[in-house]
N, C-alpha and C positions, 0 to 999 in steps of 0.2 A: 451384303455387298457383293452380289454376284455380277461379275462383269460380262458374263456370257461367253467367256473364253475357257476352253478346257485347260485344266492345270498342266497336263502333259500332252500337247498336241501331236508330238512325233511318236508317241507310244503305239506299239502294234496292238492289234486286237487279241483277245484271249485265244480265239481259234487259230490265229496265225502263230502265236506263241507256242501252242500245243503242237502245231505242225513242225516248228523249228526244233523242238526239244531233242528228237532222236538224232538230228544231224550235229548236235553239239557234244554228244557223248565222247567221241574220240578226241576232238581237240581239247576238251576239258580234262580228259584223262591224261593226255600228253603233258598239258600244262602242270597238272598236279604232280606227276612223276618228276618233272623238272625242278619242282620246289623241294624235293626230298633232301634231307641232310645226309651227312656221312656217318657210317658206323664208327663210333669211338667209345671205347670203354663200356660203361654201364648203359643198358637199354631198359626201358620200362614198357610193358604191354598192359593195356586195359581195354575193356569193352563196355559198351552201353547199349541199351535196348532201343529199337526203333519199332514201337508198337503201331500196328495198323488199325486197331480198334480198341474200344474199352472192353474190359473183361466180361461185362454183362452181355456184350453183343458178339462174342466169339462164335457161337453156334450159328448165328444167322449171317455172319460176315462172309461175303463171297469174292471180294476183289482180289485178294492174294490167297485164295483157297488152296491152290496147288503148290505154291512155293513158300508162303509164310507158315511158320511152324510155332507150336506152343513151346515157350521157353520159360526159364526161371532166372531171376536175378537174386541178389542177396535179400531183396525186400519183398518181391511179389512175383506172381505169374503174369505172363503176357502172351499175345500172339503177334508174330511179326518176324523181325530180323535182328541181328546183332551187328554193330559196327565195332570192329577191332582196330585199335591204333597202336603203333609202336613208335616211341620217341626216344631220342638219345638224351644224354645228360644236360645238353643245352636247351632241351625242349623242342628241338627240330623234329619234324615228322619224318620217320624212316620208312614206314609201310602202312598200308591200310587193307582191310578186307571186310566185305559184307557177307554174312552167312545167314542161314536160316536160324530162327530163334532157338532151336533145340541144340545147336552146336556149342561146344564149350570154348 
């Protein structure tokens, strides 16, 4: 049942999307910071890995060669980054940080 009409006719092309991405970093950062909660009582910090490739491909992976690092979680090794989050007792986000994978 193809009607010949694109499902999302107003959608921008992939190339245009990639061109727009750098210009959205600052506005998105400002918006995220405005959503932070208030420091109250107990805070919880946790981190999760952002792997850039499978472990078998670490030696040949070149995309984040200079900034992605080999790190370890409680389960396994990975290459990439760590996302650190701090939340208050209500579950509101207080702070975030992205570090190399080898940071604690």
